[in-house]
N, C-alpha and C positions, 0 to 999 in steps of 0.2 A: 504494500500500500504506500501511496505517496503522502509524505508529510513535509511541509516546507517551513514550519515554525516549531520551536520547542523552547521550553524554559527549564533549566536544570540547576540543581544546587550542588556546589562544589566546596571541598575543604582540603587544604594542603595538609600533609602529614606534620605532626608536631616533632620538635627536636627531642632527641634522647637526653636523659638527665646525666649530669656529671656525677662522678662517684667520689666519696671520701674514703680513702684507704691508706694504710701505712705499712711499710716493710720494716719490721723490727730486726735490728742486728743482734748478734749473740750477746747475751747478758741482759738484753732488754732495756739498756740505758739509752740507746740512740735509735731513732726511727726516721725513716725517709718517706715523705708523702708520695704515694704512687697511684692515686685515683685517676682513672682515665676520663676523657671527655666523651660526651654523648654524640651519636651520629646525627646527621642532618635528615630532616623529614623529607618525604617525597613531594615534588612539585606536581601541580596539575597542568598538563599540556594538552591543548587541542590541536590536532594535526589533520590536514586535508588528505584524503585518499581518492584516487581516481576510480576505484572499483565500487564506490558507494554512490547512490543516486537519490537517497531520501533520508530524512531525519526520523523515520518511523521508529527506529530502535529506542528513541527517547520517550516514546509513548509508554513503554513498559518500565523503563528505568530512568529516574530523574535525579537520584542522589549519587554523587561520586566523591569518594574519600580516599586520599592517598595514604599510604602506610607511614607510621611514625618511625623515627630513627631509634636505634637500640641504645640503651644506657651504657655508659662507660664501665669498664671493669678494673680490677686491681692490676698491679704491675704495669701501669700506664697503657692498658689496653683500651683503645678507642672503640666506641660503639659503632656498629655497622650503619652506614648510610642507607636510607630506604630508597627503593626504586621509584622513579617518577611514574605517575599515572598518566597514560596516554589515552585521550578520548578521541575516537575516530569519527570524522565527519566527512561529508562529500565535498569535493572541490566546488567552490562557489559559495561556501558558507561564510556569512558575516557574523562575527561575534560581537555582542553588545552587552553593556552593563545593564543592571536592572532598571536604570533610568532611561535606557534607550540610546546611550552614547556609544558610538562605534569604537570598539577596542582594536579589532583587526578584520581585514578582508582577505580571506584565504582563497585566492584566485587560482593558484597552481598546486599540483600534487606535491606534497612535501612541505608546503607552507605551514607554519605552526605559530602558536602564541602561548606563552607561559601565563596562564590566567591566575595562578596562585603559587607563590614561592613557598617551598617547604621551610619549616622552622629550623633555625640553627640549633646545633647541639649545645647543651650546657657544658661548661668547662669543669673538669675534675679538680680536686684540691692540688694535684701536682702542678697545675698551671698557675697557681697563685703564690708559689714560692718566690720570695725576694730576700734581699739582705735584711730587711726589717721584719720579715714574716717567714720564719724558717719552717714552721710546722702548722700550716693552715688546716683548720679542721672544718672547712666548709667547701661546698661546691655549688655550681649553678644548676638550676632546673633547665630543662629544654624549653625552647621558645614555644609558646602556645599559639595556635592558629584558630581563626574563626571561619565558619561556613558563610557563604553568601550565594545569591542567585545571579545567574547570567542568562541572556537570551541568545538563541541561535536562529538565524534566518537564512534560508537557502535561496540563492538566486542562480538560476540555471546558466551554465556557460555554453552558449551556442553562437556560431558564426552568423547565422541568419534566423530571424524570427518571423513567423507568419502571424499577422495580426488582422483582425476583422470582426465584424458583428457575428453573433451566433448563426449557425446554419449557412455560413458563406462557403463551406466546402474545404476548409483548411485541413481537416483530418484526412479527407480523401486525397488531397494533393500530396500530403507528406507520405501517405501510404503508397502512392504511385511512384514517387521519386526516390524512396528509400526503403529500407527493410522494416521500418516502423509499422506496427499493427495497432493503431488506435481504435477505440470504439467509434463506430460510424452509424448514424441513423438520421432520418429526415425530420428532426425536430430540434429546437434550440437547446443549447447547453448540454449537448451530448458529451462534449469534452469538459470534464471538471478538473482535470489535472493536466499540466503540460506534458507533451510527448516529444521525445527526441528521436531524430533519424539521421543516419550518416549517408551523405550523397557523395558519389565518386565521379570525378570528371578528369580525364587524362591522367590517371594514376594519382590524382590529388583528392584528398578527402576533406569535406567540411560538414559541420553539424548544423542541422536545421531543427528549430523548435516550433511546435504547433502549440500556441498559447490559447487557453480557453477564451471563448468569445467575449468581446467587450460590449458594453451598452453605454448610452449617453449618461454621463455622470460617473463613469468608471473611475476618473481621477480622484474622486472624493469617497470612493468605496462602494458605490452602487453596484450591485451584482458581483461583489467581491473583486471589483475591477482593480483597486489599488494593489491587491495581493497578486493578481495576474500580471499587472503591468511591471512589477518589479523584476519579473523573470526575463524581461526583454532588455533590461538596462545594460547588460554586458554584450549584447549582440553588436556585431560590426555593421550589418545592414539590416533593414527591415523590408518585409514584403507585405504591402497593404492589399489584402484579399477582399474584393468586392463581389457581391452576389449578383451575377448577370441576370438572374431571373427578374430582378427589379426593373430592368430595362423594358421588359415586355409590357408592363402596365403603365409606369410613369417614368418618362425619360429623365426628369430632373431628380428623381428619388435617389438614384445611385450617386449622383454628384453630391447631393446633400449628405449621404452616408460617408463619402470620402471626407468631406469637410468636418463632419462630426468626429470621425476617427482621428484626424490630424489635430483637431482642437483638444481632444481628450489627452493625447500624448503631450501636447504643449503645456497644458495645465498641470500635468503630472510631473514632468521633468524636462527642462529646457535643453539639457545636453542630449537627452533621448530624442527630442524633437529635431535637433540639428543633424542627427545621423542620416546617412545616405539611405535611399529606399527606391524600390520599384513598385509599380502598381500592377496588380493582376485582376483581370475581370474573369471570373470563373463561370461555369455553366453555359458557355456559348453554344453548346449543342442544343439548348432549348430556344435559342434566339434565331428566328427565321428572317427577320428584317435586318440584314447585314448593313444596310445604309445607316440605320439608327445606331447600330453598334459602332460603326466607324465614326459617326458624328460624336458619340459619347467619348470614344477613345481620343479623338483630337481635342475635345474640350478638357479632358483630364490632363493631357500632355501640356496644353496651354496654361492651365492653372498651376500645375506642379513643376513643369520643366523637367519631368522625369520620364523614364521609359514606361509605357503601358503595354502589357502583354495579355491579349485575350487567350484564355485556355479553357479546356474542358477536362476536368479531372476524371470524368467517366470514360470518355473516348481516348484521352491522351493527347488530343490536339493542343499544340502550343506549349506543352510541358517541356519539351527539349529546349525551346527558345527561352523559356522562363529560367531553366537551370543554367543555360549559357549566360544569361544576364547576371544571375547571382554570382556565378563563377568569375566573370569578368570584373565585377565590382570588388569582389573579395581579393582577386589577384592584384588589382591596383592598390588596394589598402595594404596588403601584405608586403608588396614591393616598397611602398612608401615607408611603412613601419620598419622594414629591414634596413633601409638606407639611413633612417634616423638612428637606429641602434649602432650602425657602423661608425657614425660620426661621434657618438658618445665616447668619452674617455673611459678607459678601463673596461673590464669584463662585466657584462650585465649580471646582476644577482638573480639567479634562477629561483632559488628557494628563499623565501622571506621568513625570518624568525623575529616575531614581534615580542616586545615586552611592554609593560604598562609604563608609558612615558612619564606619567605624573608621579610615579612611585618615589623617585629620588627627591623630588621637590616636597612631597608629602612628609618624608622623613626629616627634612631640614626645617619644616614649618614649626615655629615656636610661638604658641599662643597662651595667654593667661586669661582665665575667666574668673571674675569675682562672684562668689556666691555667699551671701550673708557676710561673715567675717573671715571667710577662708578664700584662698586663691588656688584655683585648679590649673595646673600646667598641662598643656596638651602638646606633646612632642613624641613622635613614634620611637625615636632612639631611646629617650629617657624612660618611656613607658615599658619598652622591652627590657631595659636594664633592670628596672624595678621588678618586673614580672618574673625574671629569671633568678632573682635573689631570694634566698631563704630568710624571710623577714623575722623568723623566730630564732635565728642564730645570731647571737650578739657579735661574733667575729665577722660574720657576713655583713651585718649592718654597718660596722665600722668601715669595712672595705667599700660599701656602697656610698657612704658619706664622703670618703676620700675621693672616689671617682667623680662625684657630683662637684666637689670643690675644684678638682683638676679641670673639669669641663667648664668652670666659671659660671655655674648655674646661679649661685647666690648673687654674684655681681650683675648678671644679666637681669635678674628679678628686681634688684634695687634700681637699676637704670630704667626699668619699666614702671617704677613707682610703687613697688611693693615695700612696705615699711618693715623695719626690724621688729621682731616680736610677733609678726603675722604667721598664721598657720598656712603652710603650703602643702598641697597634695599632688603627688605624681603617681598615677596608677593607684595601687592600694597602699601607698606609703605616705604618711603625713609627718611633717617635721616643722619645727619653729625656726624661722629665719633669724639668724644671729650674725653678729659682726665676725 
């Protein structure tokens, strides 16, 4: 079954805990800290695969959680890092935040995005040995991670997209020019999901998509039009398919249909509207008045400045010319795109690996919020430092305060107007600001 939208919940693996351990020498008088650090939690990665064509698998499973890192061991043994969790999606998947912001557009096979970084492992007590701290009896906890929701949206990757009103014969056309076998019947909205077909011309292949029929108001969602329209945004060229049967009754009706289709595309997306296209008048086997057909053909050519090809998907008349027109336009586009690539400096990156661009800025952000008589510090680095500290261990607390002083937190708070004697809260840690 075809599914082009999904909402999933993800959670990166938490870091493994550091260990407190000592190696005692003979006699038991001297001991050496040997607690190992914890391993890193697994990250959650979304990767595009060519052999997938739908998001249907996410109808059954929506929660994805990576494994946590292993805890450290004695004798400086580091905990094992957890494996990353790979979520497989079709090529053409757009990854969005829960607010609808685009995180990544996975257009090519192998493109991937790290949507959740695994938690770092806590350091064992062996990592805290210094000249002033010879026998540390504390370790860090592994970094905790939180689950969150993201949205997946599939946009088909096709070279050519057939667009038109319901019952214009798009499904029949794609079944005749490719090996695609869509559902075909003589009533509107037979096609409820996009169909893909591969067309071969002179040993060259290109992909053609049959998009479900549009109606007036499609750009605003009428008849699920906005969901259907997004599938043609990646196409190189469009084929506007008109129902020739309309010519038999009203000569102006088919012109009006063309104008409505072009306007719906313009209102939906201007970049899509500017794409090259050809016009196809289908069902000409039903039209006996060829003069009327030629008159409509010339009027459409005058209005659009594009090629107009009369065809009959039933008899096959004109289909070869239609395929030739599609192939010629694609060849021109590919030749132009190839020349642009050759002039670019360096090798083009075939596989894109995305990361959340705002993450680093988020970690550097330092905000203070006053609540009653307390000041709450919001900073990812400091919050992680506190979360990984054993706040019930006095030695660990001393180390934390030393780190905060070295990082100049107190001075920064004073510059921001926080007065001495005020209560400051970072994560789950509260302290009084002093000189």
